[in-house]
N, C-alpha and C positions, 0 to 999 in steps of 0.2 A: 191234610198237611203231610210234608215230604219227611223221611225218617231223618235227613240230615238237619231239618229245622229242630225236631223231637230231642236229638239227640245234643246239640248246643245248649237248647234250654234247660235239660238234667245236668248241664256240665258247670253252668253258671254258679259261680260260690254265692252263698247266702250272704246279703249284706251284713256287714260287721257293724256291731252296735258297741257302742262304748261306754263303761260303766260311769253313772253320775258320780260327782263328787260328793263328799259327804259334807253336811254342813259344817263341822268341824274345820274341815280342810279350807274350805271356801274363806271360814274367818280368820284363820290363821294368815293365809295370803294378805286379805284385807290390812290385818294388824302388821304384818311387815311391811307392807307397801306403807301403812302410816308412819311406822318408824322409819322408814328410807325417807320420808317428807319432811319429818320433822329435823332428823340427823342433817342431811344434805342441805335444807332452807336454812337452819341456823348457821351453818359452816359458811354459807354463801352470803350471809348476812354480816357475819364476822370479818371474813374474807375481803367483801368489798367494801366497807365502813371503816375497817379499822387498820391499824399499820403498828409493828413492834418498833418500839426505841429504846436502845442501852442508854443506862445514865451513867455517865462517866466519872462525876464528880459528886461531892457531899455537899452541894451550894443547895441543896432542896432538903437538906435534911431535918428533921426526922421524917418527913412525909417522904420523900424519895432518898435512899442512899446509893452510894457509889458500887456500882455493879449490877443495879435491877435492871428488869425489864419490865416496859410498860405497853399499855395498849391505849393509842390515844385515836381518837374518832376525826377525821377529816372534817375541817368545819371553816368556814370562811371569817375572816377576821371582824365583819361586820357584827357576828354573833356573839361575838366573846365579850363577856360583861366582868365586872371585879371579881375575884376572887376566883376564877378560872386559871388551872394549871397547863400553860399552851407549850406547844414547841414550836419555836421559830427560827428564823435563819436571816439575820440581818446584816447586809454586807459592809454597813459601818461598824461592826463588832467583829467582823474578820469572815462574817461569811460561815460561820461553823453552825452546825446544830445547836440550839441551847433549849434546855427548860426552866422556865421560870413562873411566877404568879403575878397576876395582872392585876395590880391594886387601885391603877386610874385610868380612864380613859377619856378619849377626846372631849375637850370642855371642862375638866374637871381641874381642882387646885390641889397637888398633893404635896405634901412637906411633913416634916418630922418637927417637935417641939423640943424646946429646951430641957424637959420632964423627962429624960431619960431617952430621949429621941422617939418619943411614941408617934405613931402615924397617923396622921389626919389627913382627910379627904373632904374637901369643899368647908372645911372648917369645922369638920366632926372627927372626934376621936374614933377610931377603931382597935375593936379587942381581935388581937389575933390569936387564937389558941393553938393554931398550928405550928406557930416558931420553935425554932429551936432553944431560944431563950428570951424571956421578957425583958433582959437587961438591956442596955445601951445598944444603940443600931448602928453607930458610928456617927458620921458627921451629918450635920443637920442640912437642910434642903428647903426650897421650895419652889414647885414647877408648875407653870401652866402649861397644862399638856393640849397640843393643837389638835385639831378635828382631825379624824383620820389616823391616830395614832394611840399608842398605849405606854403606860409607863410600866416597868415590871422589875419585881425583888423576888430574891431567893428566899425561902424559908429559915435558912441558916444567914442569918444577916451580919453575923460577924465571918463569914467565911465564902462570901457570894460574888463575883464579877458582875455587878447586874446595871439597872440605870442610874446608879449612885456614882459610879466611876466613868459614865461616859456625859455627865451634863455638859458638856462644852460642845457636844454634838446634837442639835435637837433636842435640848434639856436632857438629854438621857433617854429620851423616847424613841420608840420602832414604831414603823408602819405597821397598821393592823395589817395590811394585805402582805407581811411577811410572816403572819401566823399558818400555819401547815396543818395544824390537829389540838385538840382539847385530849389532856391525859385523862382518862375514864377507871383505870384499874392497872394493879401490879399484878403480873405473872409469874415472876420469877425473881429471886427464889421460891419455892413452895412453901416455905414457911411465912413469906410474906405477901401471898396470893390473896388480894380482896379487890373489891370494890371501891372506889372513891367515894366517900360522902359529900355531898354538895355543902360548900361552906354556906352560912347566914352571916358573916361577919360583917359583909357591907351593904346588908338589905335596908338598913335603917337610912343609907344615904340617899336611896331613890335613883330611879333610872336602871342604867345596865347591871342587872345582878348575874351572880354565877349562872352558867347554864345547867338546864335538866340533865340527868344522864341520857345518853341514847339508847338504843335497843340492844345494848351489849348483854345485860343480864337476862331479859327474855330468851336472846339469841343461844347463850350459854346453856340456859335449861333445857331448849328446843334439844339442842346436840345429845347432851346428857339422858332425857327423856328416849330420845329417839334412839340411841344406842341402846338404852337398857332397854327397852319394848322388842328391840330385834333380838337381843341375846335372850330373854326370858321366852319370846314366842317359839323361837329356835328349839330351846332347850326343852321346852313342853311339849313341843311337836316329835322332837326325836323322842322321849321317854314313852310317847304315846304311843308311835308307831313301833317301839323295840316292845312293848307291852305285848299290841296286836301278834306281833309275829311270835312271842313266845306261846301265846294260847293258840295260833294256828297250830303250832308244833304239839302241842299237850292232846289237843283234838284229833290229830293224826294219829 
């Protein structure tokens, strides 16, 4: 073997061996990754399925108050049932976004009785615990709701421009296709933040009941859990790293 080959072999650097990661560091990375997955996944669900809407008037008081901001899930009008609070835009009513409660669907006969203007659907009286007042609800009416249409009222029956003031146009009904979303939560102001409870007021009538809540609650908790996990694991990792550095300094 020539001397040049021996010199090159002697000068070749030794292979670098990387230190193996500690199990604690691997676990920390996995947990942070899980936290990111929960946080991003939950936020993505809320961003895709839900839209914020501002409430401009008190027509839905006390359920919704003027100045509230709500989250509503985008749904088709065919999935809406009696008792749902919906966001819609009906051109015959001026084309403005409105929020009202569905009290009757296609095929129903909705009316108020002479006994304090109590609401009936298909001849059955409806107890409405969400109303601002249990007193008289205005003028009496009786409407047969055509297929594919909805009859909507505000929870503040004394101060709501709803189906009752549009009786001359399709019996005051709106097209189910005009529904954009179903309200599921109040987000602002913070003192009123909360999820909507599904009403059972119309369940005895049968047929189209109020819809079940969507994925808003689990998506919200996924975001909270993911964010908390990231903060917690990062804090624990930072404390552990600081402790190791202090130990090395003391040993030196």
